[in-house]
N, C-alpha and C positions, 0 to 999 in steps of 0.2 A: 285148515287155515295155517298159513306159515307163521313161524315164530322167529324172533330175532335172538340169536344166541349171545351170551354175555362175554364169553372169552374170545380172545383175538383169533383171527383166521390163522395166523402163523402157528398158534398153539394147537389148533385143530389139525393142521397139516402135519405138525410134528408127531402128534398122537397117532395119526393114521399112516405115517410114513412106512412103518414096518409091514403093513398089510395092504396098502393102496395098490390097486390095479392100474397100471399106467399105460396100457396098450392103447394106441390111437384107434379111432374108428376106421373102418375100411375106406381107402381112398384118401388118407390124410396126407397127400402130397409127398409121400415117401419119408415122413418124419417119424422118429421114434423118441418120444419124450421120456426123460428119465425122472424128472421132478418138476416142480413148478418153475424153476429157473429156466427150464426149457432147453431144447436143442434146435438147431436150424438145419434146413435142407439146402443143398446146392443144386440148382438146375444148370445143366451144362452150358458152356460157352458156345458161340456160333462156330461154324467151320473155319479152320485156319488154312484151307486149301486156296491157292492163288486162283484168280479168275482167268478164264480163257479169253482170247481177244473178243471184244464186243460185249463182254459180260461184266457184272459187278459182284462183289461179295462184301459181307460185313462180318468181321471177327471181333470178339470182345475180350477184355480182361477186366472183370468187374468183381468186387467183393460180394459176399452173400448179402442179400437184402432182407428186409423184415418179412417174417412169415408167421402163420398161426401154428401154435403148438397145441395139440388136442390132448386133453387130460381128463381122466375119470377121477374125481376127488373122493368118491365113496362117502360123500356127506349126504345124509337123508334129506329129502325135499318132498314137496307136495306135487305129484305129477299132474294132478288135475288142473294146476295153474299154468302148465307149460304148453307151448304150441310151437315146436320147432326151435330154431336158434334165434335168440334175441341179441341184436348188436348193442354193446354197452361201452361207455367210456370210463366206467368205474366198476370193475369186476368185483373188487373186495366188498363194496357196499351191497352189491346185488347178491353176492354169496351169503352175506350175513342175513339179508332179508328173507332168503329162501330156505335157510338152514333150520334143522330141528336138532337142538343140542341135547345133552344128557339130562334126564329128568323131565323131559317134555314128552307129552303123548305122541305116539307114532303118527305119521301122516295117514290120512284117510285112504289116499291112493299113493302108496310109498314109491319113491323113485330115488335116483341118485343124481348128483350134480355133475354134469360134464361142462368143461369150458374149452374154448379155443382162444388162448391168449396170444396177442401179437407180441412177438419177441424180435427186438432189433439187435442184431449182432454187435452193433457199436455201443449200445447203451443198456441192453438187457431187457427184461420184461417191461411192458408198458402199462399194465393194468387195464388195457383196452382189449376188446375182442367180442366173443360170442359166448352165450350161456344157454344151457338147456337142462331141464329136469326130465330125465328119461325114466319112464316107468319100468317096473320089474318085468323082465321078459320081453321088453319092447326093443326094437332096433333103434340104434342111434340115427337121428335125422340126417338126411343128405347134407353134406357139408357145403357151406357157402363157398364161393370162388375165392382162391387165394389172391393176394395182391400181385400185381404184375411184377415180373422180374426185370432186372436191368437189361437183360437180353431182349425181352419183349419191348421195352421202352426204346432201346436203340433201334430195333427193327422198324418201329413205327415212326421214329423221328428222322432217321436218315433215309429218305425216300428218293433223293435226287441222284443222278449219275454224272459224276464229274468227267470232263473231257481230258484226254491225255494230250497236253499241248507241247508240241515239238517244233523246232525251227532248225533245219528244213523240215517241213511238215510231211510232204509226200514220201520222201525217201532220204536216208542219210548218205553222206559221202565220207569215205575214209580220208583221214587227215584234216577234216573240217569239223569245227566245234558244232555240236548239237545243243541247242538251248532248251531248257525245261522250265516251266512255271505252272502255277495253279490259278485258274479263274473260277470263282464260285463263292458261295457264302462263307464267311469266316466265323459267324456266330448266329445263333437262332434261339428263340423262345417258342416252345411248342406246347400247346394245350390240346389234350385229347382225352378220350375215354377208353380204358382197357379193362376187361373183366368186370365191368361195373364200377370201376374206381376212376376218379378224376386224376389226371396226371398233368402237371406243369413242369416241363423239363427246360433247363437252361444249359445250352451246349456251346462249345467253342472249339475251333480247329487249332491244334497246338503244335503239330509237326507235319511236314510234307516230305514224302519219300519217292524216289524213283529207282527202279531196277531196270537197267538198260539192256537186259537180256544177256547178262554176262555169265550164265551157267556154263557156256562152252567157250568163254573168252578169257583172256589173260588180263591182269591188271585190275584197277578199280572200276567197278561197274555199278555200285550202289551209292546213292547220295541221300542225305537227310538234312533238312534245314528247318528253322523255326519261322522263316519268312516265306510267303507264297511266291514272291517275285512277280514279274510281269513280262510282256513281250519285249519291252524296252530295257528292262533290267531283270534278266532271268535269275531264278533262284539257284540254278546249278548248270554246269557245262560238262559235256562229255565228248570225247573224241574217239571215234572208232578207228581201229588200226586194221581191221579185217572186214572184207565184204561178206554179205550173207543175210539171210532172213532171221530176225530176232522178234521176241515179244517183249514190249516195254510195259512194265507194271507201274502204275501210279497209285500211291497210297496217301490218304489224309487221315491223321490220327486226331480223334475228337475226345474231349473230356467234358464232364458235366455232372449235374445233380438234378434231382427231381423232387417235387413235393407231391405226395399221394394223399388224397382225401377220399372218404367214403365210409360205408358202414363197417363197424368194428374197429375203426382207427381212432387214435386220439383226436380230441378237439383241436382244430387248427392243422391237422394232417401230420404226416411224418416225412422227414427229409431222407432221401435215399442217395447214397453216393453211387453214381453210375460207373465209376472207374473210367476206362477208356474203350473206345471202339475204333477200329480201323476200317475205313471205307476204301475199297480197292477197285480199280478198273484197269483194263489192259487193252492194248492194240498191237496189231502186227506192224512191223517196221522193216522195210528192206534197206539194207546198206549196200551201196554200190561203190566200186572203185573207179575213179576217173584218172586215166593216165595221159600225161602230156606227150604228144607224138614227138619223136626225135627227127629233126630235119637235117639231112646231110647236105653239106655245102661243098 
């Protein structure tokens, strides 16, 4: 039977700090916890390669999101009462309930307490997560799925493909202004499920960019604006001085946040800063030169 220990959890952790084994179980999402304050892992951003004509790409600049930090507390517990990982919103109380303190008879089936505490890089440990009493010589149970990353949320939220709007549309003319604008959603609220967690993301377009294929051109060829513009009132203008085939890349920069809910997370969920994501698409564009014939009189 489990006993409630009388001294505080922090005192127990301090007493065990010199000897605690803090290696995470296999597959712990690349995290290496050092102590209960935790460390976080970074899952890489999306590709920053520009899209080819007719394709789209999403690249992100997102801060690290909340993740579980897996830790062996080396606190004795009764393994007979454990069955895998239990999601909890108050780890401290649960650890007290399972612990066997000094002067208390040893557990009938001795084990040690493992926790997976959700750590938010913005605010620190949340006291929510998972707990398991792992018996001596037994393998740590298979880990629950981690919360979705900002990259995964952006990938699921930005599913549309914007059109590269140009006028003249079919081909450009040297010496004539080409008009650029964006037509598409400017904000969205997306509810979805990822890795077994509920996600409610609120996103908005904050910047619109065009690269007019100027890698081999002279002068200004890139434009950025906070307004999407329209066919009647374009967001930007560009005049080609040389004929030739170019690739025009159109980028829309999005910013947003999301609320995650699900097992192991605090009651009411946790807010995730999604940072920004750049949705890019491209099209081939031919620029021709029109010369006015000279009439001899």
